[in-house]
N, C-alpha and C positions, 0 to 999 in steps of 0.2 A: 298633564292629566287633570281632569275635573270630575267631580262626583256630586251626587245629591241623593238624599233619601226621599222616597215618595211612597204613598200608601195606595194600594190597589183598591179601587172603589167598585169595580165590576161585580155584579151579584154572583157571577160564576167564576170569578178569578180569571187567570190566564188560560182559559180553555182554547179550543182550536181557532175560533174566529178572532177573538181579541189577540191571541198569540200571533196570528198571521198579520194583523194590523201593526202589532208591536215590531215584528220583524221587518215588515215593509217600510216602516219609518226608519229603522236602523240601517237598512241596506242603502239608503239614499246618501250615506256619508262615507267618506274615505277612512275616517277614524275607526279604530277598534272600539266597539260598543259592547260592554259587558254589564252584567248585573249580579249583585250578591244577594242571596236569600238564605239567611241563616249561615250555615257553613258551606253552602253550595255557591260556586261562581259559574255563571253560564254565559254563553255567547248570545247576545241579543239578536244576532243576524241569522240564527238557526232556529227554525220552528221546533225541531226535536229537542234542542237544549232548553228552550223556553218551556215547553210542555213537561219536560223531565224535571224541572225545578219544582213542580207542583205548587204553584203560587195560588193562594186562595184569597177571597175577598177579605179585606182588612189587614192582610199581610203587608209589611213594609219591606221594600227592596231598596238597595242602593245602586243607582245607575252610575256606571263608570265609563268615561269616554277618554280616549287618548289618541291624538293625531292632529293633523293639520287643521281640521274643521271641528275640533272637539267641543268648542263652545256652542256652535250652532247645533251640533248633534245632541248635546245634553239638553239644550232648550227645547228642541223638537220632541225628544223622548219624554221629557217631563210634561210637556203640553199634551202629548198623546195620552199619557197615563191619566193626567188630571181631567181630561175630557172624556174619560171612560172607554177609550179604545173602540169607539163606534157603537157602544151599547147604551 
């Protein structure tokens, strides 16, 4: 298992479009990809879970990847978030 904390920089947080990009990145990997926001842990491969976490601009989340390609998954997720998820 690997994890890393990242800050959401999108002006609107993880609303529908960035949440979709977040999930599209996560589903490319065989590993389990989760994130922790406060006391909520959500599946990064589910748009509904991502939207339900109510992540806003400036919030810090912890990305957690576990599985055979966990290192690559974590690097891709961190990169996607730091690049603004297409916004």
